[in-house]
C-alpha positions as CSV (number, residue, x, y, z in Angstrom):
1,M,33.7,-8.5,54.7
2,A,33.8,-6.5,51.5
3,E,30.0,-6.8,49.9
4,R,29.9,-8.8,46.7
5,E,29.4,-7.0,43.6
6,H,26.2,-7.2,42.1
7,E,26.0,-9.6,39.0
8,P,23.7,-8.5,36.3
9,D,20.8,-11.2,35.3
10,P,22.0,-13.0,32.3
11,G,18.4,-13.1,31.1
12,V,17.9,-9.2,31.1
13,G,18.2,-7.5,27.8
14,R,18.2,-11.0,25.9
15,V,15.6,-11.7,23.4
16,P,13.6,-14.9,24.1
17,A,14.3,-17.9,22.1
18,S,10.7,-18.0,20.7
19,A,11.3,-14.3,19.5
20,R,14.9,-15.2,17.8
21,G,12.8,-17.8,15.9
22,L,10.3,-15.1,14.7
23,V,13.1,-12.8,13.8
24,A,14.7,-15.4,11.7
25,G,11.7,-16.5,10.0
26,R,10.8,-13.0,9.1
27,V,14.2,-12.2,7.6
28,V,14.2,-15.9,5.5
29,A,10.7,-14.9,4.6
30,A,11.6,-11.4,3.2
31,F,14.2,-12.7,1.4
32,L,12.3,-15.1,-0.3
33,G,9.8,-12.7,-1.4
34,F,12.5,-10.1,-2.4
35,S,14.2,-12.8,-4.7
36,A,11.1,-13.5,-6.4
37,L,10.7,-9.9,-7.3
38,V,14.5,-9.6,-8.3
39,T,13.9,-12.9,-10.4
40,E,10.8,-11.4,-12.1
41,V,12.6,-8.2,-13.2
42,A,16.0,-10.0,-14.1
43,T,14.0,-12.6,-16.2
44,L,11.7,-10.0,-17.9
45,L,15.0,-7.8,-18.7
46,A,16.7,-10.7,-20.2
47,Q,13.6,-11.4,-22.5
48,H,13.5,-7.7,-23.4
49,R,9.9,-7.3,-22.0
50,F,10.3,-5.4,-18.6
51,H,8.3,-2.2,-18.6
52,G,8.7,-0.5,-15.3
53,G,5.4,1.3,-15.2
54,N,3.6,-1.9,-16.2
55,F,5.3,-4.3,-13.8
56,F,5.1,-2.1,-10.8
57,S,1.1,-1.5,-11.6
58,Y,0.5,-4.9,-10.6
59,F,-1.2,-5.0,-7.1
60,T,0.8,-8.4,-6.3
61,V,4.1,-6.7,-6.8
62,E,3.0,-3.7,-4.8
63,A,1.6,-6.0,-2.2
64,N,4.6,-8.3,-1.8
65,T,6.8,-5.3,-1.9
66,L,5.2,-3.9,1.1
67,A,5.2,-7.4,2.5
68,V,9.0,-7.5,2.4
69,I,9.0,-4.2,4.2
70,S,6.8,-5.4,6.7
71,L,8.8,-8.6,7.6
72,V,12.3,-6.5,7.5
73,V,11.0,-3.7,10.0
74,S,8.9,-6.2,12.2
75,A,12.0,-8.5,12.4
76,F,14.2,-5.5,13.7
77,A,11.3,-4.2,16.1
78,T,11.3,-8.0,17.4
79,A,15.1,-8.2,17.7
80,T,15.1,-4.6,19.7
81,R,12.0,-5.4,21.7
82,S,10.5,-2.4,20.7
83,T,6.9,-1.5,19.9
84,R,5.1,0.8,17.4
85,R,1.6,1.5,17.0
86,G,2.5,2.8,13.6
87,L,4.0,-0.7,12.7
88,D,0.7,-2.7,14.2
89,L,-1.2,-0.7,11.8
90,Y,1.1,-1.0,8.9
91,R,1.5,-4.8,9.4
92,G,-2.3,-5.3,9.6
93,A,-2.8,-3.3,6.1
94,V,0.0,-5.6,4.7
95,T,-1.9,-8.6,5.8
96,L,-5.0,-7.0,4.2
97,Y,-3.4,-6.6,0.9
98,M,-1.5,-10.0,1.1
99,T,-5.0,-11.6,2.1
100,T,-6.5,-10.0,-0.9
101,T,-3.9,-11.0,-3.3
102,I,-4.1,-14.7,-2.7
103,L,-7.9,-14.5,-2.8
104,V,-8.4,-12.5,-6.1
105,F,-5.9,-14.8,-7.6
106,I,-7.7,-18.1,-6.9
107,V,-11.2,-16.7,-7.6
108,L,-10.6,-14.3,-10.5
109,L,-7.2,-15.1,-11.8
110,S,-6.5,-19.1,-11.4
111,G,-7.8,-19.8,-14.8
112,Y,-4.9,-18.0,-16.5
113,S,-1.5,-19.7,-16.7
114,S,1.3,-18.9,-14.7
115,S,3.4,-17.5,-17.8
116,E,0.6,-15.1,-18.4
117,L,1.1,-14.0,-14.7
118,T,4.6,-14.2,-13.9
119,A,7.8,-14.7,-16.0
120,V,9.2,-17.4,-13.9
121,P,6.8,-20.3,-12.7
122,W,7.8,-20.8,-9.1
123,D,7.6,-16.7,-8.5
124,N,3.9,-17.2,-9.4
125,T,3.8,-19.7,-6.5
126,V,5.7,-17.6,-4.0
127,L,4.2,-14.3,-4.8
128,H,0.4,-15.3,-5.2
129,Y,0.6,-18.3,-2.3
130,V,3.7,-18.5,-0.2
131,M,4.0,-14.9,0.7
132,P,0.4,-14.4,1.4
133,I,0.4,-17.2,3.8
134,I,3.4,-16.4,5.6
135,V,2.2,-12.6,6.2
136,I,-1.3,-13.9,7.5
137,I,0.6,-16.7,10.0
138,D,3.0,-13.9,11.0
139,W,0.1,-11.7,12.0
140,L,-1.7,-14.6,13.9
141,V,1.6,-15.9,15.8
142,A,2.8,-12.3,16.8
143,P,-0.3,-10.1,17.5
144,P,-0.1,-6.2,17.8
145,A,0.7,-4.9,21.1
146,R,-2.7,-3.7,21.4
147,A,-5.9,-4.6,19.1
148,V,-7.0,-2.6,16.3
149,A,-10.2,-0.8,16.3
150,Y,-12.3,-1.3,13.3
151,R,-13.0,2.1,12.8
152,S,-9.2,3.1,12.6
153,A,-8.4,-0.3,10.4
154,L,-11.0,1.0,7.8
155,V,-8.2,3.4,6.4
156,W,-6.7,0.2,5.1
157,L,-9.2,0.6,2.4
158,A,-7.5,3.5,1.0
159,V,-4.9,1.7,-1.3
160,P,-7.0,-0.7,-3.0
161,L,-9.2,2.5,-3.7
162,A,-6.4,4.6,-4.7
163,Y,-5.1,1.4,-6.8
164,L,-8.5,1.2,-8.4
165,V,-8.4,4.7,-9.4
166,Y,-4.7,4.6,-10.6
167,S,-5.1,1.6,-12.6
168,L,-8.7,3.1,-14.6
169,I,-6.8,6.3,-15.2
170,R,-3.3,4.8,-16.4
171,G,-5.0,2.2,-18.3
172,H,-7.2,4.6,-20.3
173,S,-4.1,6.6,-21.0
174,V,-1.6,3.7,-22.0
175,H,-4.1,1.3,-23.2
176,W,-3.1,-1.2,-20.9
177,Y,-4.6,-3.0,-17.7
178,P,-2.9,-5.0,-14.9
179,Y,-5.9,-7.3,-14.6
180,P,-8.8,-8.4,-16.8
181,F,-11.6,-7.4,-14.1
182,V,-10.7,-3.9,-14.2
183,N,-10.4,-3.5,-18.0
184,P,-13.6,-1.8,-19.1
185,S,-12.8,-2.5,-22.8
186,Q,-13.6,-6.0,-21.4
187,H,-16.5,-5.5,-19.2
188,G,-17.4,-2.0,-19.4
189,Y,-17.1,0.7,-16.7
190,L,-20.4,-0.8,-15.0
191,G,-18.8,-4.3,-14.7
192,V,-15.8,-2.8,-13.0
193,A,-17.8,-0.8,-11.0
194,V,-19.7,-3.8,-10.1
195,T,-16.6,-6.3,-9.3
196,S,-14.9,-3.4,-7.4
197,A,-17.9,-2.8,-5.1
198,V,-18.0,-6.5,-4.4
199,I,-14.3,-6.6,-3.7
200,A,-14.7,-3.6,-1.3
201,V,-17.5,-5.3,0.5
202,I,-15.4,-8.3,1.1
203,L,-12.4,-6.1,2.3
204,A,-14.2,-4.4,4.7
205,A,-15.3,-7.9,6.1
206,L,-11.7,-9.0,5.8
207,I,-10.4,-6.0,7.9
208,W,-12.8,-6.6,10.7
209,V,-11.6,-10.3,10.6
210,I,-8.1,-9.1,10.8
211,A,-8.6,-6.5,13.4
212,N,-10.6,-9.1,15.7
213,T,-9.7,-12.7,15.0
214,P,-8.1,-14.4,18.1
215,R,-4.6,-14.8,17.5
216,L,-2.0,-17.1,18.6
217,P,0.7,-15.4,20.7
218,L,4.4,-17.1,20.5
219,P,5.0,-18.9,24.0
220,R,6.6,-17.0,26.6
221,S,10.3,-17.8,27.5
222,T,10.7,-19.0,31.0
């Protein structure tokens, strides 16, 4: 009697249902963030108020752009069941920057009307609240393949530091600053330095939390 041909296990190579949900969620979230950014640009252009240099000098815009990229790349990595150490570090950095976005907005910018910060009110909610929360949850439910060492994660501070230097140099040149707390004409360079030092300490603590907080892994598919 001829041997029966070996039939491949239908489960091999398939992405678990929980992972498919994660992929879909990331794609939807990326589209939401991208839509908010595009809506801002389109609205400012329609109002003849768009200035590319100023728009892309907002940390909120930069952080959300990085978040959209992170969500898209992470969705692809999950769909293809691939892991990259570089992606883990990138996701951690984006989590820090988006956490910074929501905290700075609540503590230092919540007193300003949404029209002063964004051209469209719903964009303000998406970019300053919804997207940061989504990125934080994504980090919690989909932990990196290996824990991120705190000393390695400290490199995430390079972007906020570079942003501060860039904002001060560009602001001095064009006489425009993205945020009041980095404007020396309002608080003096000493005031900016003190505020920046406090933020740096908080960011260093956040890095430790992001790298070490117990996370909530997705349930395994049976």
